[in-house]
Steps between C-alpha positions, in 0.01 A plus 500: 500500500835334435679217679874531554728206576845508655704178471772538764811288540557418865761305692451328833753557775375195688297201386127563543203265476232572242247547779695791649615693195181700434507648849867595457426666166201687644708634788761633259233675292341641816831657602563652158144634480542677833744730321206643308309751708136400531543162328359181655738272687301187417379460859195722527361777280382546237237230451676362192860526380559540124765229470575134556788257440568135438746253647853497360576250224632252422407312816739227608368144520541508879276813516795701634662808350875451525748753636724641227266419210316757289123486448235722344200647679230701324325801646190630322309823554233713338681818613759635257636728771550206735656287224752773424574543871561127543732471200692805619527406868497121528830407328764478770244467780514201730458359846657216690329251271507627141659763276348665191762499225318672213196493280300654222162663448257381236134529411255209481309549172122520485368207302190291555557271798396138459581395854697590811638269768654562840874449526487575871208392720184708499381581852135561593459560872189468715448580867511128572812428293539298181212556259418134426365458850264797450383525138446307178700537178243736347536730801879480471477602133272790592751616764773512235270692268390749767860554609608592146206738459592674827863530389393651170276753673779586745771552241295644212261709714193381314238237558408215271130454434297210374533127534774349284679165493864518606606134476360234272657228710694466825717194566696415813852372435572384856353199679562641847553854634837666439670647806602865471737650759389852598641698792586201718169323430390262227200571280342249266463573129422333170634480144228573244461531124242750373366492146428862411167630375523690173310818587691829527444542875630153582805557281568833671477351849715198422765714331507715814535182707829424324637804683311479828450127552174320584361438845663651807851570637633581153772731632624199698539294180161326483282463191769576238374400155636325198303562181432387146372719218270378225 
């Protein structure tokens, strides 16, 4: 498995708040993906999408992306075919909010991960809403772990066996929930830092997570990871 990253230069046609930009980016990707016969549009099937993206940077002090300025947004994916499609089709694409100007395709190397941290909020949904009202931190950690195992099984078509540590430590970086705009509603997420376990399975899953994100709603820009190698 390899993780591909596409840093794209984008310009905004109108000023957009930081809370709205992920939804605008997701809608643009949805439209471009619809050109591919049988590809997901980010709204329904399949269960998991093999890509995620972060928020554009740099972010202005007022938490607004300014019209006429150029920013960079990164898309990551574990699908080489999808990466090549994006780099071929996205430059020149736009909507009433943003325009993709250009970009490049590169590979994230495979070294031993020391830790990963969420650059966009990680979302864990329950039937009753925000997870803190329903479960403890250990259960939250187990949900992240189980979600990554399911993604791995889905994308690699094989099951992981045995009990193995995935994180040596989980730290929350936010004091209160972070609002995430999604399809005209607001979800609540968190910023977390995960110290990686050193076993091969944990390293494989966390490397995959660089391209798929952690938690849920990754194709809507949630759970995008920063990382540090040993």
